[in-house]
TIGUFI-550148 format. One record per residue (C-alpha): residue number from 1; chain; x, y, z. Coordinates in pm, whole numbers, plus 50000, padded with zeros to 5 digits. Last residue first. Layout:
REM TIGUFI-550148
(pt NUM; 'A'; (X; Y; Z))
...
***
This chain:
REM TIGUFI-550148
(pt 142; 'A'; (88576; 11202; 30552))
(pt 141; 'A'; (88727; 10897; 30382))
(pt 140; 'A'; (88481; 10614; 30320))
(pt 139; 'A'; (88574; 10269; 30446))
(pt 138; 'A'; (88620; 09997; 30181))
(pt 137; 'A'; (88439; 09671; 30255))
(pt 136; 'A'; (88560; 09382; 30042))
(pt 135; 'A'; (88293; 09163; 29885))
(pt 134; 'A'; (88257; 08786; 29873))
(pt 133; 'A'; (87933; 08673; 29704))
(pt 132; 'A'; (87730; 08355; 29712))
(pt 131; 'A'; (87469; 08334; 29435))
(pt 130; 'A'; (87542; 07979; 29327))
(pt 129; 'A'; (87771; 07803; 29566))
(pt 128; 'A'; (87991; 07960; 29825))
(pt 127; 'A'; (87796; 07806; 30107))
(pt 126; 'A'; (87543; 07530; 30043))
(pt 125; 'A'; (87753; 07258; 30206))
(pt 124; 'A'; (88013; 07426; 30426))
(pt 123; 'A'; (88337; 07538; 30263))
(pt 122; 'A'; (88662; 07345; 30303))
(pt 121; 'A'; (88638; 07064; 30046))
(pt 120; 'A'; (88471; 07276; 29776))
(pt 119; 'A'; (88749; 07534; 29775))
(pt 118; 'A'; (88576; 07843; 29628))
(pt 117; 'A'; (88514; 08001; 29968))
(pt 116; 'A'; (88876; 07943; 30073))
(pt 115; 'A'; (89000; 08094; 29744))
(pt 114; 'A'; (88778; 08398; 29799))
(pt 113; 'A'; (88901; 08448; 30157))
(pt 112; 'A'; (89267; 08418; 30060))
(pt 111; 'A'; (89217; 08654; 29763))
(pt 110; 'A'; (89033; 08902; 29986))
(pt 109; 'A'; (89316; 08904; 30243))
(pt 108; 'A'; (89581; 08952; 29974))
(pt 107; 'A'; (89384; 09246; 29830))
(pt 106; 'A'; (89324; 09410; 30168))
(pt 105; 'A'; (89687; 09400; 30282))
(pt 104; 'A'; (89682; 09353; 30657))
(pt 103; 'A'; (89759; 09659; 30872))
(pt 102; 'A'; (89496; 09601; 31139))
(pt 101; 'A'; (89415; 09232; 31177))
(pt 100; 'A'; (89124; 09110; 30965))
(pt 99; 'A'; (88752; 09140; 31022))
(pt 98; 'A'; (88525; 08896; 30838))
(pt 97; 'A'; (88156; 08985; 30814))
(pt 96; 'A'; (87917; 08697; 30756))
(pt 95; 'A'; (87571; 08754; 30607))
(pt 94; 'A'; (87302; 08489; 30573))
(pt 93; 'A'; (86983; 08481; 30365))
(pt 92; 'A'; (86665; 08281; 30316))
(pt 91; 'A'; (86497; 08418; 30630))
(pt 90; 'A'; (86762; 08623; 30811))
(pt 89; 'A'; (87092; 08521; 30969))
(pt 88; 'A'; (87374; 08746; 31092))
(pt 87; 'A'; (87742; 08666; 31128))
(pt 86; 'A'; (88052; 08821; 31282))
(pt 85; 'A'; (88399; 08676; 31226))
(pt 84; 'A'; (88693; 08817; 31421))
(pt 83; 'A'; (89074; 08847; 31387))
(pt 82; 'A'; (89147; 08679; 31056))
(pt 81; 'A'; (89518; 08710; 30975))
(pt 80; 'A'; (89574; 08358; 30842))
(pt 79; 'A'; (89249; 08183; 30753))
(pt 78; 'A'; (89134; 07927; 31011))
(pt 77; 'A'; (88860; 08157; 31145))
(pt 76; 'A'; (88702; 08134; 30796))
(pt 75; 'A'; (88639; 07760; 30831))
(pt 74; 'A'; (88494; 07787; 31184))
(pt 73; 'A'; (88272; 08080; 31082))
(pt 72; 'A'; (88147; 07895; 30774))
(pt 71; 'A'; (88033; 07597; 30983))
(pt 70; 'A'; (87832; 07831; 31211))
(pt 69; 'A'; (87699; 08042; 30921))
(pt 68; 'A'; (87573; 07786; 30674))
(pt 67; 'A'; (87374; 07491; 30811))
(pt 66; 'A'; (87309; 07608; 31168))
(pt 65; 'A'; (87266; 07981; 31104))
(pt 64; 'A'; (87075; 07947; 30777))
(pt 63; 'A'; (86854; 07678; 30930))
(pt 62; 'A'; (86782; 07897; 31235))
(pt 61; 'A'; (86707; 08198; 31011))
(pt 60; 'A'; (86451; 07987; 30821))
(pt 59; 'A'; (86540; 07856; 30479))
(pt 58; 'A'; (86328; 07913; 30169))
(pt 57; 'A'; (86617; 08015; 29947))
(pt 56; 'A'; (86964; 08002; 30096))
(pt 55; 'A'; (87155; 08315; 29995))
(pt 54; 'A'; (87503; 08369; 30142))
(pt 53; 'A'; (87663; 08715; 30130))
(pt 52; 'A'; (88022; 08717; 30259))
(pt 51; 'A'; (88140; 09059; 30373))
(pt 50; 'A'; (88504; 09163; 30399))
(pt 49; 'A'; (88680; 09397; 30638))
(pt 48; 'A'; (89032; 09543; 30651))
(pt 47; 'A'; (89069; 09783; 30945))
(pt 46; 'A'; (89194; 10125; 30841))
(pt 45; 'A'; (89324; 10353; 31113))
(pt 44; 'A'; (89318; 10713; 30990))
(pt 43; 'A'; (89391; 10918; 31301))
(pt 42; 'A'; (89137; 11190; 31381))
(pt 41; 'A'; (89300; 11482; 31558))
(pt 40; 'A'; (89650; 11374; 31465))
(pt 39; 'A'; (89926; 11418; 31716))
(pt 38; 'A'; (90271; 11574; 31735))
(pt 37; 'A'; (90407; 11611; 32087))
(pt 36; 'A'; (90520; 11968; 32157))
(pt 35; 'A'; (90237; 12102; 32373))
(pt 34; 'A'; (90170; 11782; 32569))
(pt 33; 'A'; (90540; 11729; 32631))
(pt 32; 'A'; (90583; 12088; 32755))
(pt 31; 'A'; (90282; 12053; 32989))
(pt 30; 'A'; (90419; 11725; 33127))
(pt 29; 'A'; (90767; 11869; 33178))
(pt 28; 'A'; (90618; 12167; 33361))
(pt 27; 'A'; (90421; 11938; 33593))
(pt 26; 'A'; (90731; 11730; 33668))
(pt 25; 'A'; (90937; 12046; 33732))
(pt 24; 'A'; (90666; 12191; 33959))
(pt 23; 'A'; (90651; 11866; 34158))
(pt 22; 'A'; (91031; 11855; 34196))
(pt 21; 'A'; (91035; 12219; 34311))
(pt 20; 'A'; (90752; 12158; 34559))
(pt 19; 'A'; (90947; 11861; 34705))
(pt 18; 'A'; (91281; 12043; 34724))
(pt 17; 'A'; (91195; 12213; 35055))
(pt 16; 'A'; (91206; 11874; 35225))
(pt 15; 'A'; (91001; 11785; 35535))
(pt 14; 'A'; (90731; 11585; 35361))
(pt 13; 'A'; (90982; 11432; 35120))
(pt 12; 'A'; (91202; 11301; 35403))
(pt 11; 'A'; (90897; 11169; 35591))
(pt 10; 'A'; (90784; 10978; 35281))
(pt 9; 'A'; (91130; 10822; 35242))
(pt 8; 'A'; (91140; 10724; 35611))
(pt 7; 'A'; (90798; 10564; 35588))
(pt 6; 'A'; (90888; 10375; 35269))
(pt 5; 'A'; (91208; 10243; 35427))
(pt 4; 'A'; (91033; 10116; 35740))
(pt 3; 'A'; (90940; 10314; 36046))
(pt 2; 'A'; (91018; 10239; 36412))
(pt 1; 'A'; (90797; 10404; 36672))
***
């Protein structure tokens, strides 16, 4: 029976006395790499987050979602560096959490978000008005 290149290579390794030596060398190299590679047990990856609190007195959660949160999400998604926008509606209140790309400067991100919320032409009607609040979320160090 004729064998292709892969079959001949496999047959050569099956019959070779170097195969166990190559496997032992690869295993030894892996153990050495694992032992000498520096690593941190709990790396400190900080993801910049900001919360937008939006009161809307007397509104149902559906009204808050449709009139405030959905339009706000589309506006905030347009800000440079925004990765995700999560929102939650309750009676008379909406909360949007903005997650930025890892490594973004928190202060610059908050200034961009605040200026967007204060721009009357970009924010949804009822958002960013009286009682609205933009707050940065600072993770606690363990």
